[in-house]
ROZA-433126 format. One record per residue (C-alpha): y, z, x; residue number from 1; residue in three letters. Coordinates in steps of 0.5 Angstrom, whole numbers, plus 2048, in hexadecimal, padded with zeros to 3 digits. Layout:
% ROZA-433126
[[Y; Z; X]; NUM; ALA];
...
END
This chain:
% ROZA-433126
[[800; 800; 800]; 1; MET];
[[807; 7FE; 803]; 2; ALA];
[[80C; 803; 803]; 3; LYS];
[[810; 804; 7FE]; 4; PRO];
[[817; 801; 7FE]; 5; LYS];
[[81E; 806; 7FC]; 6; ARG];
[[821; 802; 7F6]; 7; ARG];
[[828; 804; 7F3]; 8; TYR];
[[829; 803; 7EC]; 9; VAL];
[[830; 803; 7E9]; 10; CYS];
[[831; 808; 7E2]; 11; GLN];
[[836; 804; 7DF]; 12; ALA];
[[833; 7FC; 7DF]; 13; CYS];
[[82C; 7FE; 7E1]; 14; GLY];
[[82C; 7F9; 7E7]; 15; SER];
[[828; 7FB; 7EE]; 16; VAL];
[[82A; 7FB; 7F5]; 17; SER];
[[826; 7FC; 7FD]; 18; GLN];
[[82C; 800; 7FE]; 19; ARG];
[[831; 806; 7FC]; 20; TRP];
[[838; 804; 7FB]; 21; GLN];
[[83E; 807; 7F8]; 22; GLY];
[[83F; 801; 7F3]; 23; GLN];
[[83A; 7FE; 7EF]; 24; CYS];
[[83A; 7F6; 7F2]; 25; PRO];
[[839; 7F4; 7EA]; 26; ASP];
[[83E; 7F9; 7E6]; 27; CYS];
[[843; 7FB; 7EB]; 28; ALA];
[[841; 802; 7E9]; 29; GLU];
[[842; 807; 7ED]; 30; TRP];
[[83E; 80C; 7F0]; 31; ASN];
[[838; 80A; 7EA]; 32; THR];
[[832; 808; 7F0]; 33; LEU];
[[82C; 80D; 7EE]; 34; VAL];
[[826; 80D; 7F2]; 35; GLU];
[[820; 80A; 7EE]; 36; ASP];
[[819; 80D; 7EE]; 37; ALA];
[[815; 806; 7F2]; 38; PRO];
[[811; 802; 7EF]; 39; ALA];
[[80A; 800; 7F2]; 40; THR];
[[809; 7FB; 7F7]; 41; VAL];
[[802; 7F9; 7F8]; 42; PHE];
[[801; 7F5; 7FE]; 43; SER];
[[7FB; 7F1; 7FA]; 44; ALA];
[[7FD; 7EB; 7F5]; 45; LYS];
[[7FE; 7ED; 7EE]; 46; HIS];
[[7F8; 7E8; 7E9]; 47; ASP];
[[7FA; 7E9; 7E2]; 48; LEU];
[[7F7; 7E3; 7E1]; 49; SER];
[[7F1; 7E8; 7DD]; 50; SER];
[[7EF; 7EE; 7DB]; 51; GLY];
[[7F4; 7EF; 7D5]; 52; GLY];
[[7F4; 7EE; 7CE]; 53; ARG];
[[7F3; 7E7; 7CA]; 54; ALA];
[[7F9; 7E6; 7C5]; 55; ILE];
[[7F9; 7E3; 7BE]; 56; ARG];
[[7FE; 7DE; 7BD]; 57; PHE];
[[800; 7DB; 7B6]; 58; GLU];
[[804; 7D5; 7B3]; 59; PRO];
[[80B; 7D5; 7B1]; 60; LEU];
[[808; 7D5; 7AA]; 61; ASP];
[[805; 7DA; 7AA]; 62; ALA];
[[805; 7DD; 7A4]; 63; PRO];
[[809; 7E4; 7A5]; 64; ASN];
[[80D; 7E9; 7A0]; 65; GLU];
[[814; 7E9; 7A0]; 66; LYS];
[[817; 7EE; 7A2]; 67; LEU];
[[81D; 7F1; 79E]; 68; GLN];
[[824; 7F3; 7A1]; 69; ARG];
[[825; 7FB; 79E]; 70; ARG];
[[82C; 7FC; 79D]; 71; THR];
[[830; 802; 79F]; 72; THR];
[[835; 803; 79A]; 73; GLY];
[[83B; 802; 79E]; 74; LEU];
[[83D; 7FB; 79C]; 75; ALA];
[[840; 7F9; 7A4]; 76; GLU];
[[83B; 7FC; 7A8]; 77; LEU];
[[835; 7F7; 7A3]; 78; ASP];
[[83B; 7F2; 7A5]; 79; ARG];
[[83C; 7F3; 7AD]; 80; ALA];
[[833; 7F4; 7AC]; 81; LEU];
[[832; 7ED; 7AA]; 82; GLY];
[[831; 7EF; 7A3]; 83; GLY];
[[82D; 7F6; 7A4]; 84; GLY];
[[829; 7F9; 7A7]; 85; LEU];
[[822; 7F5; 7AA]; 86; VAL];
[[81B; 7F9; 7A9]; 87; PRO];
[[819; 7FA; 7B1]; 88; GLY];
[[81F; 7F9; 7B3]; 89; SER];
[[822; 7FD; 7BA]; 90; ALA];
[[82B; 7FD; 7BA]; 91; ILE];
[[82F; 7FF; 7C0]; 92; LEU];
[[835; 802; 7BD]; 93; MET];
[[83A; 804; 7C3]; 94; GLY];
[[841; 807; 7C3]; 95; GLY];
[[847; 80C; 7C5]; 96; ASP];
[[845; 813; 7C5]; 97; PRO];
[[848; 815; 7BE]; 98; GLY];
[[849; 80F; 7BB]; 99; ILE];
[[845; 810; 7B5]; 100; GLY];
[[83E; 80D; 7B8]; 101; LYS];
[[83A; 813; 7B4]; 102; SER];
[[83E; 814; 7AF]; 103; THR];
[[83D; 80D; 7AD]; 104; LEU];
[[835; 80F; 7AE]; 105; LEU];
[[835; 815; 7AA]; 106; MET];
[[838; 811; 7A4]; 107; GLN];
[[833; 80A; 7A4]; 108; ALA];
[[82E; 810; 7A5]; 109; ALA];
[[830; 814; 79F]; 110; GLY];
[[831; 80E; 79B]; 111; LYS];
[[82A; 80B; 79C]; 112; ILE];
[[827; 813; 79C]; 113; ALA];
[[82A; 813; 795]; 114; LEU];
[[828; 80C; 793]; 115; SER];
[[820; 80E; 793]; 116; GLY];
[[81F; 80D; 79B]; 117; GLY];
[[81C; 810; 7A0]; 118; SER];
[[821; 811; 7A6]; 119; VAL];
[[821; 815; 7AC]; 120; VAL];
[[826; 818; 7B1]; 121; TYR];
[[825; 81A; 7B7]; 122; ILE];
[[82B; 81E; 7BB]; 123; SER];
[[82B; 81E; 7C3]; 124; GLY];
[[832; 820; 7C4]; 125; GLU];
[[833; 825; 7BE]; 126; GLU];
[[82F; 82B; 7BB]; 127; ALA];
[[82C; 829; 7B4]; 128; ALA];
[[831; 82F; 7B1]; 129; GLY];
[[838; 82B; 7B4]; 130; GLN];
[[835; 824; 7B1]; 131; VAL];
[[834; 828; 7AB]; 132; ARG];
[[83B; 829; 7AA]; 133; MET];
[[83D; 823; 7AB]; 134; ARG];
[[838; 821; 7A5]; 135; ALA];
[[83C; 826; 7A1]; 136; GLU];
[[843; 825; 7A3]; 137; ARG];
[[841; 81D; 7A1]; 138; MET];
[[83E; 81F; 79A]; 139; GLY];
[[837; 81E; 79C]; 140; LEU];
[[834; 825; 79D]; 141; ALA];
[[82E; 824; 797]; 142; LYS];
[[82D; 81C; 79A]; 143; ALA];
[[825; 81E; 79C]; 144; PRO];
[[826; 81C; 7A3]; 145; VAL];
[[821; 81E; 7A8]; 146; GLN];
[[825; 820; 7AD]; 147; LEU];
[[822; 824; 7B5]; 148; ALA];
[[825; 825; 7BC]; 149; SER];
[[821; 822; 7C1]; 150; ALA];
[[821; 81F; 7C8]; 151; THR];
[[81A; 81E; 7C9]; 152; SER];
[[817; 817; 7C7]; 153; VAL];
[[810; 819; 7C8]; 154; ARG];
[[812; 81F; 7C2]; 155; ASP];
[[816; 81A; 7BE]; 156; ILE];
[[810; 814; 7BE]; 157; LEU];
[[80B; 819; 7BD]; 158; THR];
[[80E; 81D; 7B6]; 159; THR];
[[810; 816; 7B3]; 160; LEU];
[[808; 814; 7B5]; 161; GLY];
[[805; 819; 7B1]; 162; GLY];
[[80A; 817; 7AB]; 163; MET];
[[80C; 810; 7A7]; 164; GLU];
[[80F; 80D; 7AA]; 165; PRO];
[[818; 80D; 7A8]; 166; PRO];
[[81B; 808; 7A5]; 167; THR];
[[821; 80A; 7AA]; 168; LEU];
[[822; 80E; 7B1]; 169; LEU];
[[827; 80F; 7B5]; 170; VAL];
[[828; 812; 7BC]; 171; ILE];
[[82D; 814; 7BE]; 172; ASP];
[[82E; 813; 7C3]; 173; SER];
[[82A; 80F; 7C8]; 174; ILE];
[[82D; 811; 7CE]; 175; GLN];
[[82A; 818; 7CD]; 176; THR];
[[823; 817; 7CC]; 177; MET];
[[81D; 819; 7D1]; 178; HIS];
[[816; 817; 7D2]; 179; SER];
[[812; 81B; 7D6]; 180; ASP];
[[80E; 815; 7D9]; 181; GLN];
[[815; 812; 7DD]; 182; ILE];
[[817; 816; 7E2]; 183; GLU];
[[820; 817; 7E3]; 184; GLY];
[[825; 81B; 7DE]; 185; ALA];
[[826; 818; 7D7]; 186; PRO];
[[82B; 812; 7D6]; 187; GLY];
[[829; 80F; 7DD]; 188; THR];
[[827; 808; 7DC]; 189; VAL];
[[820; 809; 7DD]; 190; SER];
[[820; 80E; 7D8]; 191; GLN];
[[824; 80B; 7D3]; 192; VAL];
[[821; 804; 7D4]; 193; ARG];
[[819; 808; 7D3]; 194; GLY];
[[81B; 80C; 7CD]; 195; CYS];
[[81F; 807; 7C9]; 196; ALA];
[[818; 801; 7CA]; 197; PHE];
[[814; 807; 7C7]; 198; GLU];
[[818; 808; 7C2]; 199; LEU];
[[819; 801; 7C0]; 200; ILE];
[[812; 800; 7C1]; 201; ARG];
[[810; 806; 7BC]; 202; PHE];
[[816; 801; 7B6]; 203; ALA];
[[813; 7FB; 7B8]; 204; LYS];
[[80C; 7FE; 7B6]; 205; GLU];
[[80E; 802; 7B1]; 206; SER];
[[813; 7FE; 7AD]; 207; GLY];
[[818; 803; 7AD]; 208; THR];
[[820; 801; 7AF]; 209; ALA];
[[822; 804; 7B5]; 210; LEU];
[[829; 806; 7B7]; 211; VAL];
[[82B; 808; 7BF]; 212; LEU];
[[832; 80B; 7C0]; 213; VAL];
[[834; 80A; 7C6]; 214; GLY];
[[83A; 80C; 7CB]; 215; HIS];
[[83E; 807; 7CE]; 216; VAL];
[[842; 806; 7D4]; 217; THR];
[[849; 807; 7D6]; 218; LYS];
[[84A; 7FF; 7D5]; 219; ASP];
[[847; 800; 7CE]; 220; GLY];
[[83F; 7FE; 7D1]; 221; ASN];
[[83A; 800; 7CE]; 222; ILE];
[[837; 804; 7D3]; 223; ALA];
[[831; 805; 7D6]; 224; GLY];
[[82D; 7FF; 7D9]; 225; PRO];
[[82E; 7F8; 7D6]; 226; ARG];
[[826; 7F6; 7D4]; 227; VAL];
[[828; 7FC; 7CE]; 228; LEU];
[[82B; 7F7; 7CB]; 229; GLU];
[[827; 7F0; 7CC]; 230; HIS];
[[821; 7F6; 7C9]; 231; MET];
[[825; 7F7; 7C2]; 232; VAL];
[[825; 7F3; 7BC]; 233; ASP];
[[82D; 7F4; 7BB]; 234; VAL];
[[832; 7F7; 7BF]; 235; VAL];
[[838; 7F9; 7BC]; 236; MET];
[[83F; 7FD; 7BD]; 237; SER];
[[843; 802; 7BB]; 238; PHE];
[[84B; 801; 7BD]; 239; GLU];
[[851; 803; 7BB]; 240; GLY];
[[858; 807; 7BD]; 241; GLU];
[[857; 810; 7BD]; 242; ARG];
[[85F; 80E; 7BA]; 243; SER];
[[85D; 809; 7B5]; 244; HIS];
[[858; 80B; 7B0]; 245; GLN];
[[854; 805; 7AF]; 246; TYR];
[[84E; 803; 7B2]; 247; ARG];
[[84B; 7FD; 7B3]; 248; ILE];
[[843; 7FC; 7B4]; 249; LEU];
[[843; 7F6; 7B7]; 250; ARG];
[[83B; 7F2; 7B8]; 251; SER];
[[83A; 7EF; 7C0]; 252; LEU];
[[833; 7EC; 7BE]; 253; LYS];
[[82F; 7EB; 7B9]; 254; ASN];
[[828; 7E9; 7B7]; 255; ARG];
[[828; 7E9; 7B0]; 256; PHE];
[[82F; 7E6; 7B0]; 257; GLY];
[[836; 7E4; 7B1]; 258; PRO];
[[83A; 7E7; 7B8]; 259; VAL];
[[840; 7EA; 7B8]; 260; ASP];
[[840; 7EC; 7B1]; 261; GLU];
[[845; 7F2; 7AF]; 262; ILE];
[[844; 7F8; 7AB]; 263; GLY];
[[84B; 7FC; 7AA]; 264; VAL];
[[84B; 803; 7A9]; 265; PHE];
[[851; 808; 7A8]; 266; ALA];
[[850; 80E; 7AA]; 267; MET];
[[852; 813; 7A4]; 268; GLN];
[[851; 81B; 7A4]; 269; GLY];
[[84A; 81B; 7A1]; 270; GLN];
[[847; 815; 7A5]; 271; GLY];
[[849; 80D; 7A6]; 272; LEU];
[[84A; 80A; 7A1]; 273; GLU];
[[84A; 803; 7A0]; 274; GLU];
[[84F; 7FE; 7A0]; 275; VAL];
[[84D; 7F7; 79B]; 276; GLY];
[[855; 7F4; 79D]; 277; ASN];
[[856; 7F5; 7A4]; 278; PRO];
[[85C; 7F0; 7A5]; 279; SER];
[[85F; 7F4; 7A2]; 280; MET];
[[85E; 7FA; 7A5]; 281; LEU];
[[860; 7F5; 7AB]; 282; PHE];
[[867; 7F2; 7A8]; 283; LEU];
[[869; 7F9; 7A6]; 284; SER];
[[871; 7FB; 7A6]; 285; GLY];
[[873; 7F3; 7A6]; 286; ARG];
[[878; 7F2; 7A2]; 287; GLU];
[[87E; 7EF; 7A6]; 288; ASN];
[[87D; 7EA; 7AA]; 289; PRO];
[[87F; 7ED; 7B2]; 290; VAL];
[[87F; 7E8; 7B8]; 291; PRO];
[[879; 7E8; 7BC]; 292; GLY];
[[874; 7E8; 7B6]; 293; SER];
[[86E; 7E4; 7B5]; 294; ALA];
[[868; 7E4; 7B0]; 295; VAL];
[[863; 7E2; 7B2]; 296; PHE];
[[85C; 7E0; 7AD]; 297; PRO];
[[856; 7E2; 7B2]; 298; ALA];
[[84F; 7E1; 7B0]; 299; MET];
[[84A; 7E7; 7B2]; 300; GLU];
[[843; 7E3; 7B1]; 301; GLY];
[[844; 7E2; 7AA]; 302; THR];
[[84A; 7E6; 7A7]; 303; ARG];
[[850; 7E4; 7A9]; 304; PRO];
[[856; 7E9; 7AA]; 305; VAL];
[[85E; 7E8; 7AB]; 306; LEU];
[[860; 7EB; 7B0]; 307; VAL];
[[868; 7ED; 7B3]; 308; GLU];
[[869; 7EB; 7BA]; 309; ILE];
[[870; 7EE; 7BD]; 310; GLN];
[[874; 7EC; 7C2]; 311; ALA];
[[879; 7EE; 7C6]; 312; LEU];
[[87D; 7EC; 7CD]; 313; ILE];
[[882; 7EF; 7D0]; 314; VAL];
[[888; 7EC; 7D5]; 315; ARG];
[[889; 7EF; 7DC]; 316; LEU];
[[88F; 7F1; 7E0]; 317; GLN];
[[88C; 7F2; 7E6]; 318; SER];
[[887; 7EF; 7EB]; 319; GLY];
[[881; 7F3; 7E9]; 320; ALA];
[[87C; 7F0; 7E7]; 321; THR];
[[879; 7EF; 7E0]; 322; PRO];
[[873; 7F2; 7DC]; 323; ARG];
[[86E; 7EF; 7D8]; 324; ARG];
[[86B; 7F4; 7D3]; 325; ALA];
[[866; 7F2; 7CF]; 326; VAL];
[[863; 7F6; 7C9]; 327; VAL];
[[85D; 7F4; 7C5]; 328; GLY];
[[85D; 7EC; 7C8]; 329; TRP];
[[85B; 7E9; 7CF]; 330; ASP];
[[85F; 7EB; 7D4]; 331; SER];
[[85D; 7E4; 7D8]; 332; GLY];
[[85E; 7DF; 7D2]; 333; ARG];
[[864; 7E2; 7D1]; 334; LEU];
[[866; 7E1; 7D8]; 335; ALA];
[[863; 7D9; 7D6]; 336; MET];
[[868; 7D9; 7D0]; 337; LEU];
[[86F; 7DB; 7D4]; 338; LEU];
[[86E; 7D5; 7D9]; 339; ALA];
[[86C; 7D0; 7D4]; 340; VAL];
[[872; 7D2; 7D0]; 341; LEU];
[[876; 7D2; 7D6]; 342; GLU];
[[873; 7CC; 7D9]; 343; ALA];
[[872; 7C8; 7D3]; 344; ARG];
[[878; 7CA; 7CF]; 345; CYS];
[[87E; 7CC; 7D4]; 346; GLY];
[[87D; 7D4; 7D2]; 347; LEU];
[[880; 7D8; 7D8]; 348; ASN];
[[87B; 7DF; 7D8]; 349; PHE];
[[87B; 7E1; 7DF]; 350; SER];
[[882; 7E4; 7DF]; 351; SER];
[[87F; 7E9; 7D8]; 352; ALA];
[[87B; 7EE; 7D6]; 353; GLU];
[[875; 7EC; 7D1]; 354; VAL];
[[872; 7F1; 7CD]; 355; TYR];
[[86D; 7EE; 7C9]; 356; LEU];
[[869; 7F3; 7C3]; 357; ASN];
[[864; 7F1; 7BD]; 358; VAL];
[[867; 7F6; 7B7]; 359; ALA];
[[861; 7FC; 7B5]; 360; GLY];
[[85E; 7FC; 7BA]; 361; GLY];
[[85A; 7F6; 7BA]; 362; TYR];
[[857; 7F2; 7C0]; 363; ARG];
[[856; 7EB; 7BF]; 364; LEU];
[[852; 7E6; 7C3]; 365; SER];
[[853; 7E0; 7BF]; 366; ASP];
[[856; 7DA; 7C3]; 367; PRO];
[[859; 7D8; 7BC]; 368; GLY];
[[85F; 7DD; 7BD]; 369; ALA];
[[862; 7DA; 7C3]; 370; ASP];
[[866; 7D6; 7BD]; 371; LEU];
[[868; 7DD; 7BA]; 372; ALA];
[[869; 7E0; 7C0]; 373; VAL];
[[86E; 7DA; 7C4]; 374; ALA];
[[871; 7DA; 7BD]; 375; ALA];
[[873; 7E2; 7BF]; 376; ALA];
[[875; 7E0; 7C5]; 377; LEU];
[[87A; 7DC; 7C3]; 378; ILE];
[[87C; 7DF; 7BD]; 379; SER];
[[87E; 7E5; 7C2]; 380; ALA];
[[881; 7E2; 7C7]; 381; LEU];
[[886; 7DD; 7C2]; 382; GLY];
[[888; 7E4; 7BE]; 383; ASP];
[[884; 7DF; 7B7]; 384; ARG];
[[881; 7E1; 7B3]; 385; ALA];
[[87B; 7DD; 7B1]; 386; LEU];
[[87B; 7DA; 7AA]; 387; PRO];
[[878; 7E0; 7A5]; 388; SER];
[[871; 7DF; 7A2]; 389; HIS];
[[86E; 7DC; 7A7]; 390; ALA];
[[868; 7DB; 7AB]; 391; VAL];
[[867; 7D8; 7B2]; 392; TRP];
[[860; 7D5; 7B5]; 393; PHE];
[[85E; 7D1; 7BA]; 394; GLY];
[[85C; 7D1; 7C2]; 395; GLU];
[[861; 7CE; 7C6]; 396; VAL];
[[85E; 7CB; 7CE]; 397; SER];
[[862; 7CA; 7D4]; 398; LEU];
[[864; 7C3; 7D2]; 399; ALA];
[[869; 7C7; 7CD]; 400; GLY];
[[865; 7C4; 7C7]; 401; GLU];
[[863; 7C8; 7C1]; 402; VAL];
[[85B; 7C7; 7BF]; 403; ARG];
[[857; 7C8; 7B9]; 404; PRO];
[[853; 7CE; 7B8]; 405; VAL];
[[84D; 7D0; 7B4]; 406; ALA];
[[84D; 7D2; 7AC]; 407; HIS];
[[854; 7D1; 7AA]; 408; SER];
[[853; 7D0; 7A4]; 409; GLY];
[[851; 7D7; 7A3]; 410; ILE];
[[857; 7D9; 7A7]; 411; ARG];
[[85B; 7D7; 7A2]; 412; GLN];
[[858; 7D8; 79C]; 413; ARG];
[[858; 7E0; 79E]; 414; GLU];
[[85F; 7DE; 79F]; 415; ALA];
[[861; 7DB; 799]; 416; ALA];
[[85D; 7E1; 795]; 417; LYS];
[[862; 7E7; 79A]; 418; LEU];
[[868; 7E2; 797]; 419; GLY];
[[869; 7DE; 79E]; 420; PHE];
[[86D; 7D8; 79A]; 421; HIS];
[[86D; 7D3; 7A2]; 422; ARG];
[[869; 7D3; 7A7]; 423; ALA];
[[869; 7D0; 7AD]; 424; PHE];
[[864; 7CC; 7B2]; 425; GLY];
[[861; 7C6; 7B7]; 426; PRO];
[[861; 7BF; 7B3]; 427; PRO];
[[85A; 7BE; 7AF]; 428; GLY];
[[85B; 7C5; 7AB]; 429; GLY];
[[85E; 7C5; 7A4]; 430; ALA];
[[859; 7C6; 79E]; 431; GLN];
[[85C; 7C3; 798]; 432; PRO];
[[859; 7C8; 794]; 433; GLU];
[[85C; 7CE; 797]; 434; VAL];
[[862; 7D0; 793]; 435; ASP];
[[866; 7D0; 79B]; 436; THR];
[[86B; 7CC; 79E]; 437; ARG];
[[868; 7C9; 7A3]; 438; TYR];
[[86C; 7C6; 7AA]; 439; ALA];
[[869; 7C3; 7B0]; 440; GLU];
[[86B; 7C6; 7B7]; 441; ILE];
[[868; 7C0; 7BD]; 442; ALA];
[[86C; 7C4; 7C3]; 443; LEU];
[[86F; 7C9; 7C4]; 444; LEU];
[[876; 7C7; 7C5]; 445; PRO];
[[876; 7C6; 7BF]; 446; ASN];
[[875; 7CC; 7BC]; 447; VAL];
[[87B; 7CE; 7C0]; 448; VAL];
[[87F; 7C9; 7BC]; 449; ASP];
[[87C; 7CB; 7B6]; 450; ARG];
[[87E; 7D3; 7B7]; 451; ILE];
[[885; 7D3; 7BA]; 452; LEU];
[[887; 7CD; 7B5]; 453; SER];
[[884; 7D1; 7AF]; 454; ASP];
[[887; 7D6; 7AB]; 455; ALA];
END
């Protein structure tokens, strides 16, 4: 037997290195490399071509019982899941500490239990009494949820194996679970990967819908090995600013439904309340038009959401380096858009500070927001308010062209439903059946002329 080699595993991303370093070469995190138990190295070549058990193949058209989704009782959660819980599915939910992950799952668990489903809620971070206090605050004290506080996966699986498989199994959180067959403390890469594998295998074999709560890093990514996201069927992110009452449940991966679907909730004293019309939430307080404000109809999965983009331009008198501050949008895309406005439209932003904000703490990733951001910047620079009750959407190229974006009709319908009777967008986006006046914008310089000449 050859001498085993030392290896070091990053606790943030799971990458393997042959020597210790202060910084992980893959994810650039500091002090995350920990020595892992070396794998046994054999000098003889492995031969896996025999000795195993023959597997059974099935045709694609084999008769199979169709899986029925189970609703959670929360319409916004069902929307983000793609229609409800799929039996035997594994769901990974991440979010910042205190954002409301446990509150949301307790509400869903209570509603499923009250509707006749069997629910097991296992907390590895809180005592059973603490979880019970939260349930009482939300009015779910009488919900028949089977509650336990445990961290040993062996004990959990042994208990579940001696009872009827539950409809829903919640593990809060996977970083607190540990297996006595794996070396390392709870939360390490090997423990998280091994415990998740055993729990997911139980869910697949029993038909139980499994929800794993995961911690996040300081960058907002789900902590632990990246392979954990590949093992589960659904990856969800619970987002929001603590200073705002709303929360957004975003689907990042979904094998059973659309990706990038969102559910919107508002944090109240009795728990999370569903927001059926998030556009009204993000557009509140827009009585009078002001310079630097543009409305953009964003697409989140299949749901259109109208958000307000705010821009502020401050001229500098001295030779100080101007700032570029962005909240809710990509700072690199803002720098590109400012360069296009200077090169193609002749506008001067080099001697001014630029501040851009997406109202309500909303985070935009839709490329169709380029035109709305450009309109807000031009409006702020010229101190001219944009046309009232108008929306802007379109992708801007480096040549200054305004290119089409997907779902133009859905965006305009949502705008018309909320009283926005004007729409500015790329050529070919007009929808005759939509009650909005559509103005085609082919080039970015046309936006400058329209804003500075239109009252």
